[in-house]
N, C-alpha and C positions, 0 to 999 in steps of 0.2 A: 504494500500500500504506500502511496506517495505521502507527502507530509500531511500530518493531521493538524489542521488549523483549529484555533479556539473558536473563532467566529468567521463565517463567510457571509458577507453581505451581498445580496443579489440586487443590483441596481445602484447606479452611481449618480443619482440625482441628489438634491439637498437632504432628503431623509436618509438615504443610504450613506452619504458622506458624513453626515452628523453622527449617525450610529457608529460608523467606523472610528470617528474621532473620539467618541466616548469610550469605546472599547479599547482603543490604543492607549488612551490616558490611564486606563485601569490595568495596563500591562498585558493585555491580551494580544495574541498573534492574530492578525486580521487580514483577510483578502477581500477585495471588492471586485465583483465581476459585473461589467456593464456591456450590454449588447449593442448600444448605439454610441452616443456621445456623452462623456462625463459631464455632469451638470444637468442633463435632461433638458426639459423645456426652458428652464430658467436661464440656461447658458445662451439661449437664442434671443433673450429679452434685451432690448437696447439700453433701457434705463430702469433701475429699481429705485423708487422713491418712497416706498411705504414700509421699508424694513426698519424696525426700531433702532434708533441711535446712529443710523447711516443715512445722511441726507440724500445722497445719490451715488449710485454705483452701477456699472453695467453688469449684466448677467454673466458675461465672460470674466470680468474681473472678480466678481464674487466667487465664481466656480474655481478659478485659479487659486484664489486665496485659501479656500476651504480644502482643495486638493493638496495645496502646499503644506498646510497644517498636518494632514494625514500622512503625507510623504515623509516629512521630517520625523514623525513618530514611528516610522517603519512599516507603513501600510504597503501591501502588494496590490498593484492594479492590474487587472487583466480584461481584455476585450473578448467577449464571447457571449453567446446566448445560452442560458441555462434552460434546458428543455425538460429536465426531470430531477426530482429530489426524492430520494428514498431514505428511510430511517431503518437501521438495523439495531441489534443489541449493543453495538459499540459506538456508532456515530452516524452521521448523515453522509450520504454519497450524492454528489451533484454531478450530473452529466450534461455536457455542453453539446451544441449542435455539430461541432467539429470532432466529437468523439472523446474529448478530454474528460477525465474524471477527477473530482476534487473531494476531499474528505474533511469534515469539520465536526466539532462537538456541538455547536449551536449554529443556527442559520437565522438570518433576518431577511425577509422578503420585502424589498422596497422597490417594487416594479414600476411605480408611477402609473400614469395614464397618458392617453393621447386625447387632445381636444378633437372632437369630431369635426372633420373638415367637410366641405361641400363637394370637393372634387372638381372644381371649376378650372378651366384653363387659366394659367398665370396666377392661381391662388398662392402657390408657394413663392412665386416671384415677388408678389406684393406683400408677403408677410414681413412686418417691420417697416414697410413703406406704405402704410395705409390700411393694411389688413391686420387685425388683432383678434385673439380669441379670449381676451380678458379685459373688460372695460374697467374693472377695479384696478388693474395693473397699469393700463395705458391711457385711460380716459383723459387724464390731466394734460396730455400732450395736445389735445384737440380743443382746449378751452377757447370759447368764442367762435368755434367753427361749426360747420354742418356735417353731421355724421349719420350713419345708419346702423341699426341693430337687426340681425337676422335671428329669428327664433320666436317661439310662442309659449315657452315654459316660464316657470317662476324666475329663473336666472335671467332670461332675456328681458322680461318685463321689468324686473327690479333694477337691472343695470341700465335700461333705457331711462328709467326714472332718475337714477343717479346722474347719468349723462346730461339730462335736461337741466340740471342745476348749474352746469358749467358750459354747456354748448349752446350755440345760437339756435340750432334746430336739430331735432332727432327724428329720423324716420324709423319706424319699426316694420319690418318686412316679415310676413308670415304666410305660408302657402295655404293655410286653411282660413275659414271665415270666423273661427273662434279660437281664443287662446286656451292653452292648457294650464295657464297660471291661475292662481287663486283669484276669486272674484273681487275681493277687497283690493288686491294689487292692481288688477285691471281697471277698477273704478278710479283708483288714484292716477293711473296712466292717462285716463280720458279727461282728467281735469287739468292736464298740463297743456297750455296753449301752444307751446313750442314743440309738441310731439305730433307727428302726422303718421297715421296708421296706413299701411299698405297691405290690407288683408286680401287673401286669394292671389297673392303675387309670390313668385319665386325668382331667385337670382338667375339671370340669363348670361351675363358676362361682366367681367371686371375691366374697366377702361383706364387708360393712362399710359404714360411713357415710363419714366423712372419711378414715379409715385402715382398712387391711385388718385384719379380725378373725378370719376363718376362710375355708377353701376347701371346696367340695363336690367330691368325686371320684366317678367312676363306674367300676364294675367292667366291663371290656370283655367279660367272659365271661358275666356274669349280668345286667348292667344295673342292679345295686343301686347306690344312692347313699348315701354317708356324708359327714358333716361332720367336718372337722379344724380345731380351734381353734389358730390360729397368729398371730403378729404380723409375721412376715416370710416372703416367698416368693421363692425364687431360681430363675428360669427359665434353665436352662442346657442348651439344646437346639441349640447351634451358632451359627455366624455365617453371614451372607450377604454374598457379594462381588458387586460391580457393575462388573466389569472387562471384560466381553465386548466392549464397543465398541472396545477398544484391543488386542485379541489379535493383530492384525497387527504390532504394534510391540513387544510384550512377551509372552512365552509364559505360558500359564496352566497350572496343575496341574489334577488331576481335580476339585478342589472349586471351581475358578474363581478361585483366588488367583493373583497374579502369581508365576510360578515363578522367583523372584529371591532370592538369598541376602543376607547382611548387607552385601555390597558395594554393594547398591542399584542395580547396573547392569543395564539392561533387555536389553542385546544390540543395541539400536539406538543408534548413536552420537548423543550429545547428549540422550538420554531416560533419565531415572532414576525409580526407584520407591521410595516411602518409606511406612512405617507399617503399619497393620493390613491393608491391601489386598494385601500380599505374604505368601507362606507363612512362618509362624513358629510357634514353640511357645508363646511368651508374648506376649500382647497386653495391654500395660499402658501407662500414660502415659509411664513412664520409657523403655520400648523405642520408643515412637513418636517421642519427641523425639530419641532417639539416631539413629534412622533419618533424621530430618529433617536432622540435622547432617551425617551421612555423605553423604546424597544431594546436599546443597548443596555440600559440599566437593568432591565429584567433579564437579559441574556447573561450579563455579568453575575447577577445573583444566582442564576441557574448553574453556571459553571462553578462558582465558589461553593455551592452547596453539594457538589458531587464528591 
């Protein structure tokens, strides 16, 4: 058997890196396995301005600083996708998509999520240049401007309300004739004079050169297309979890998120869950790092009790 790690963290976003930091500071040998880019979604964020005690920092700078802390304490970083975790009488065995096998006494799953994209042409191109998936994160950059929100759930309606406090005008685009949001929230939306509803419309195209300048929307009933001039578009149509490979070790809710509370305990001894991959109401950087600290603390106590 290869090296037996104290803790392997699956996922190199803020939750995973924070978990590793806490584990390393407790003197535990720790490996972090990330399938994409370290830092996750936060590394792609141009500016962070809502993190306590840090007035402004880029997502890339934040990620580099956190990774640097872990590196100096002896963390091992590895790129790879963990596709299977098995527990035997001695340890956990983690298998990656390239056939590698790693062994650890404890595991922290910090898999993160993906914001649900629309799959439109140039959507990726405009991300960070007019397209955002978090109004709470990026709304302040569009103060005094005209923006649009896509979605019909509580998150979309609530963030449209928030944007209406700082933006000149907010369009809310929803492909159905009714919202899925709570009636009280919808009622508040309809009292705002600077919010214009575009019900029964779906996004048809994103327009602009280097930055988004307008969107074309299509009426799902008539097929008519209209252009809306905006500088910012917030796509708020939900999150995607990628937890199904681990459902034998940690229960999933109806949406595919780990059905685990703030205690971060999976129900499998020695396995913990942290960050956006678990069910929660608020998915923000500050809640991710909180989960990482909790999960690592629980993992440390588990190891020390063995």
